[in-house]
N, C-alpha and C positions, 0 to 999 in steps of 0.2 A: 538543584534543578532550577532552571530558568523558566519563568512564566511569561507568556506573551498575551497581551490583551488585544482582542479583536472586537470592534463595535459592529453589532448586527441589529437589525430591527427585530422587535419581539416576535413578529410574524414568522421569522426564520425557524423558530423552534416548533411552531405548530405545523410547518411544512412537513417535517419528518416525525411529527408527533413524539417529541422527545423533550427531556429536560435540557437545560443548558449544558450540564456535564455530559449527558449522552450525546448531544449534538457535537460538542467539542471532540469527544472521542471518535465519533463517526468522521468528522472532518480530518482528524489526524490520520486515521486509517486510510481514508481515501487519498490523501496526499502521499502517504508512504507507498501505497500500492502503485500510484502513478509514477513516483520516483523510481521504484523498482522496475516497472514496466518499460520505462525509457532508458534504463541502464545507469541511472545516477547512483544507486546504492545496491548493495548485495542483500540477499535474504537475511543473513546474520545481522547486518546493520539495521535493516528494516525492523526486524523483531526487537532488537535492542531499543531503538527509538520508540517503538510502540509499547514497550514494556511487556511483551508477550513472548512465548516460546517460539522457536522456529516452526514447530509443527502447527501452532496456532496461526502463524503468519501464512503458512501454506494453505490452511483452511480458509483464511481471509482472501487469499488470491483466488481460490475456487469460487467464493461468494461473489467476487467482482468479475469472474470469468476471465481472469488473466492467467496466462501460462506460467508455470513455475520455471520454465526453461528460458534462458536468455540467449539462446543460439538462434541466429537468423537463418533463413532457408539457404542463403548463399554460403554461410559458414558450414552448414551441415553438408551441402554438396561438395565443398572443398575437402571436408573430412572424409567423405565417402570416396572421392576420387583419389585421395592419397593412399588409401588402403589397397 
């Protein structure tokens, strides 16, 4: 596993009332959710990167109020009109 070092002011941890490890995990989840939301990664890849199950990732999406579906309204209309 590769480690990445990020320099943050100590006040960053008090913002979320967390330890450095909890803060790092929260940052990782936020990034992964955003990458999923914009279509950069799949649910399976997101769960793998986060080190959690796909079901846990779906629960994380719900916490961030992000849809688990990556279909745009336009794609959905196309699918409906094909039928």
